[in-house]
matplotlib code that plots the C-alpha trace (Angstrom):
import matplotlib.pyplot as plt

x = [-94.8, -90.7, -87.8, -84.7, -81.4, -80.3, -84.2, -83.6, -79.6, -80.7, -83.9, -81.7, -78.7, -77.0, -74.0, -74.9, -71.7, -73.2, -76.4, -74.7, -72.4, -75.4, -77.4, -74.5, -73.8, -77.8, -77.6, -80.8, -82.2, -84.9, -88.4, -89.0, -86.8, -86.4, -84.4, -83.1, -82.9, -85.4, -86.6, -90.2, -90.9, -90.4, -86.7, -86.3, -87.0, -84.8, -81.9, -82.5, -82.1, -78.9, -77.2, -78.6, -76.7, -73.7, -73.0, -72.5, -71.7, -69.4, -71.1, -70.1, -72.3, -75.5, -74.6, -74.8, -78.0, -79.6, -78.2, -79.6, -83.4, -82.6, -81.6, -84.6, -86.5, -87.9, -87.5, -89.8, -88.9, -86.3, -88.4, -91.0, -88.4, -87.4, -83.7, -81.2, -78.3, -76.7, -73.1, -71.6, -74.6, -77.7, -81.3, -84.8, -87.4, -90.8, -92.9, -91.3, -88.0, -85.5, -83.7, -79.9, -79.1, -75.4, -73.6, -75.6, -78.2, -81.7, -81.0, -83.4, -82.6, -84.7, -84.9, -85.5, -87.0, -84.5, -86.2, -84.5, -87.0, -85.2, -82.4, -79.4, -75.5, -74.0, -70.6, -69.6, -70.7, -73.0, -76.4, -79.2, -82.8, -85.9, -87.6, -90.9, -90.0, -87.3, -87.5, -89.6, -92.4, -92.2, -93.3, -93.6, -96.2, -96.7, -100.3, -99.7, -98.2, -96.5, -94.2, -93.2, -92.0, -94.9, -95.5, -96.7, -100.5, -101.2, -100.9, -98.6, -95.0, -91.8, -90.8, -93.4, -93.0, -89.1, -89.5, -91.8, -89.1, -86.0, -88.2, -88.3, -91.1, -90.3, -91.5, -93.8, -95.8, -96.0, -99.7, -100.6, -99.9, -100.8, -103.2, -101.8, -98.7, -97.0, -93.8, -92.2, -93.3, -91.7, -88.5, -87.8, -89.2, -86.4, -83.7, -84.6, -85.0, -81.0, -79.8, -81.2, -79.4, -76.4, -76.4, -76.9, -80.0, -80.6, -81.7, -84.9]
y = [-3.9, -3.1, -3.6, -1.4, -2.5, -1.7, -3.3, -6.4, -6.7, -6.7, -9.4, -11.7, -11.3, -10.7, -8.0, -5.1, -5.8, -9.8, -8.3, -6.3, -9.3, -11.4, -9.0, -8.5, -11.9, -13.2, -15.4, -13.2, -10.0, -8.0, -8.7, -5.2, -3.3, -0.2, 2.4, 2.6, -0.7, -2.5, -6.1, -8.0, -10.5, -13.3, -12.1, -11.6, -14.9, -16.3, -14.2, -15.4, -19.1, -18.1, -16.3, -19.5, -22.3, -19.6, -20.4, -23.8, -24.0, -22.7, -20.1, -21.8, -25.0, -22.9, -21.5, -25.1, -26.2, -22.8, -23.8, -27.6, -26.1, -24.1, -27.4, -29.6, -25.9, -25.5, -21.4, -20.2, -17.7, -19.1, -18.2, -20.8, -24.0, -25.3, -25.6, -27.1, -28.2, -30.9, -31.9, -30.4, -30.5, -28.3, -30.3, -29.6, -30.2, -31.6, -33.1, -35.7, -35.9, -34.0, -34.5, -33.6, -30.7, -30.7, -33.8, -36.7, -34.5, -36.3, -38.6, -38.6, -38.9, -38.7, -35.4, -33.8, -30.4, -27.3, -24.1, -21.4, -18.6, -19.5, -18.0, -18.5, -17.8, -16.3, -16.8, -13.3, -14.5, -12.4, -13.8, -13.8, -13.0, -15.1, -13.9, -14.4, -12.3, -9.8, -8.5, -10.0, -7.5, -7.3, -9.7, -10.4, -11.9, -11.8, -11.3, -8.0, -5.0, -7.2, -8.6, -5.6, -5.8, -4.6, -4.2, -7.4, -8.3, -4.9, -3.4, -0.7, -0.3, -0.8, 2.2, 4.4, 3.8, 4.2, 7.6, 8.7, 7.6, 9.1, 12.4, 12.4, 10.8, 8.1, 4.8, 4.5, 7.4, 6.0, 4.5, 8.2, 8.8, 4.4, 2.8, -0.5, -0.2, -1.1, 0.2, -2.9, -2.5, 0.9, -0.1, -2.9, -0.3, 2.0, -1.2, -2.6, 0.9, 1.7, -1.7, -1.2, 2.6, 1.0, -1.4, 1.8, 3.7, 6.8, 7.5, 9.6]
z = [-95.8, -97.3, -95.1, -95.0, -94.9, -91.3, -90.2, -92.4, -90.8, -87.5, -88.3, -90.2, -88.7, -91.9, -92.1, -94.6, -96.7, -96.7, -98.1, -100.7, -101.4, -102.1, -104.1, -106.4, -107.1, -107.3, -104.2, -103.2, -105.3, -103.5, -104.9, -105.0, -107.1, -105.2, -104.4, -101.9, -101.4, -99.7, -99.0, -99.0, -95.6, -97.9, -98.8, -94.3, -94.2, -97.2, -95.9, -92.4, -93.8, -95.6, -92.7, -90.1, -93.1, -93.7, -89.8, -90.4, -94.0, -96.7, -98.4, -101.7, -100.5, -100.1, -103.4, -105.0, -103.4, -104.6, -108.1, -107.6, -106.8, -110.4, -112.1, -110.6, -112.1, -108.4, -109.0, -106.6, -104.2, -102.0, -98.9, -100.2, -99.5, -96.6, -96.0, -93.3, -92.5, -90.9, -91.1, -94.8, -97.1, -97.5, -97.1, -99.0, -96.2, -97.6, -95.1, -93.3, -96.0, -96.3, -99.9, -100.0, -102.8, -102.3, -101.6, -102.7, -104.6, -104.5, -101.6, -99.1, -95.3, -92.4, -90.5, -87.1, -87.4, -86.6, -86.5, -88.6, -86.9, -83.4, -81.6, -83.4, -83.9, -86.7, -88.1, -86.7, -83.2, -82.9, -81.3, -83.8, -82.4, -82.3, -85.7, -84.3, -81.1, -81.2, -78.4, -75.2, -75.8, -79.5, -82.1, -86.2, -87.5, -91.4, -91.3, -89.4, -91.3, -93.5, -91.0, -89.7, -85.7, -83.5, -79.8, -78.6, -79.0, -81.0, -84.7, -83.0, -85.1, -82.6, -84.7, -84.0, -80.0, -80.4, -81.9, -79.1, -76.6, -78.8, -78.6, -74.6, -73.8, -70.9, -71.4, -68.7, -70.4, -73.7, -73.4, -73.4, -77.1, -77.5, -74.9, -75.5, -75.3, -71.3, -70.8, -71.4, -74.9, -75.2, -73.7, -75.7, -79.1, -77.9, -78.0, -81.2, -82.8, -81.0, -82.8, -86.3, -85.6, -85.2, -88.4, -90.3, -89.9, -89.0, -85.3, -85.2]

ax = plt.figure().add_subplot(projection="3d")
ax.plot(x, y, z, "-o")
ax.set_aspect("equal")
plt.show()
């Protein structure tokens, strides 16, 4: 499943201009070389990590951390690594240890795990929703539709439901089309769709 720029921006907390800049400078080039630009689920996870780090650190330190990974020949996709920050550096987490990538490269420290999937505030002050649950009745699971947001407990894509609602079907009546989708799921699907449209997509 590929994620368009607008949905990627909503799920990661990055602005569309940040996404463009990070593509141009090579911080994260999408796995799929498509036109228009689309991101993989791994790209979304990596970008969300960068936004989380950027809310606490200058971009230069994040780039330095990624450069250090390459110097150590750790060249997997950025989503393969668990990166966190505390203070003014970036740490690579491996099991119960954290390795400094910026201030003292290679130095290990004790670490208490923070979850980058959890809600946080980006550097512009926008609240970035929980990646696993972008709305109370929606969820994101990598093994379900490749991480595309679905209505909780179903395989129904949020945008399929949102298109019904924006086409005039009341949320309470969506169950006539998708029996497993309740009013709350339909309302939340429409809400996420509206946010994506505000970021730069086209409302259906």
